[in-house]
N, C-alpha and C positions, 0 to 999 in steps of 0.2 A: 332537648330544649335549647342546647347551645346553638344548634343550626338555626332554629327559629329566631333566636336573637340576631344572628348574622343576617338572615333574610330581612328582618325588620330594620336593622341598622342600615343596610344597603339601600333599601327603599327610602328611608327617611333622609339619609345624606344625599342621595341622588336627586330626589324630587324637591328638596328644599334649598338646594344650592343654586337657585336660578337668579341671574342678575342681568339687567340691561338688555331688554329686547329692542333690537334695532331693525329687525325685519318686519314684514307685514303678513297679513293673512290670519285665518282662524287658528291655525296651529301655533304660530308664534304668540298670538294674543293669549291663547289658553295657557301656554307655558309661562308667560309673564304673570297671569292671574294666579297661577298655582304656586308661584315663588314664595308667597307668604302663607301658605296653607297650614293651619294649625293641625289639621288631621294628619297630614303627611309629616309634619315636624315632630309630632308627639305620638307616633305609633306606639300602641300599648297592647301587648298580647292579652292582657286581662280586661280589655275594654272592647267588647264586640261592636259597640256603637262607633268608636273611633276607627276601628278596622273597616267597618262598613262604609263610613264616610270617606275614608281614604280610597277605598275601592271605587266608589262612585266618581271621585275626582280623577283617578287614573283612567277610568272608562271614558270620561269626558275628553281627556286628552287623546286617548286611543281613537275615538270617533273622528276626530279632525286631523289625526296624524297622517302625513303623506304615506302612500303605499309602501315606499321603500323602508320606512322606519316603523310602520304600524306593528309588524310582528314582534319587535322589541318591546313595545309598550304592552302588547298582549302577554308577553312573558312576565312583565312586572305585575300585571293584574293577576295572572295565574299564581305567581309567588305569594301574593297577598291572600288569595283564596286558600292556598295550601297552608299558609301560616295560621289563618283563621280556623281551618279544620283541625290543625294540630292543637291549637289553643283550646278549642271546644272539647276535644276528647284525646288528650295526649296518649293515653294508654292504648288506644286503637288506631292511632294515626299511621299512615303509610310513610314511614321515615325514609324509605328509598326514594319516594317521589320528592320529598322535601330536600333530600341530598341532591337530586338531579336539578331541581329548580335553583338551589343555591349555587350550584356549579354554573348554570346558564346565566345567572344574574350579572356576573362580571362582564361577560361579552355584551350582554344587552345594554348595560349602563354605559359601556365604552362607546358603542354605536350611537346611542341616544345622545350622549354628551358631545360627540364629534358632530353629529347632525345638527343639534341645537345651536352650536357655535357657528357652523358654516352657514346654515340656513337662516338663522334668526339673530345671530350676534349675541346669543345667550350662553353664559358659562354655567355648566352644571357640574357640581362636584361629583366625581364618580369614585 
């Protein structure tokens, strides 16, 4: 369960630390919109509704993300899916998959953070 907490904390910190969009386009606009997301700011392993809403918000960003950064957003969505699965049935969860997702999150968040700042003028806490 500690790993699950790390996954959720990484997602929450990364997705809610958005500030000052100076770029244009659907991607930058979507990042700016999600900067105040309550679902992403308040991820709660005990609330399937909040996890589902956060997943939908990540999927919306993924849909408009440029091809070079889209795989990183897909990693975040996968991490949220994995966290949701673990929360639903921790006794039967595939913890090796959760460990792998957790390991991948650092790289994904760094890539997303760098891209958002360069492309949109948005700072994301990673």
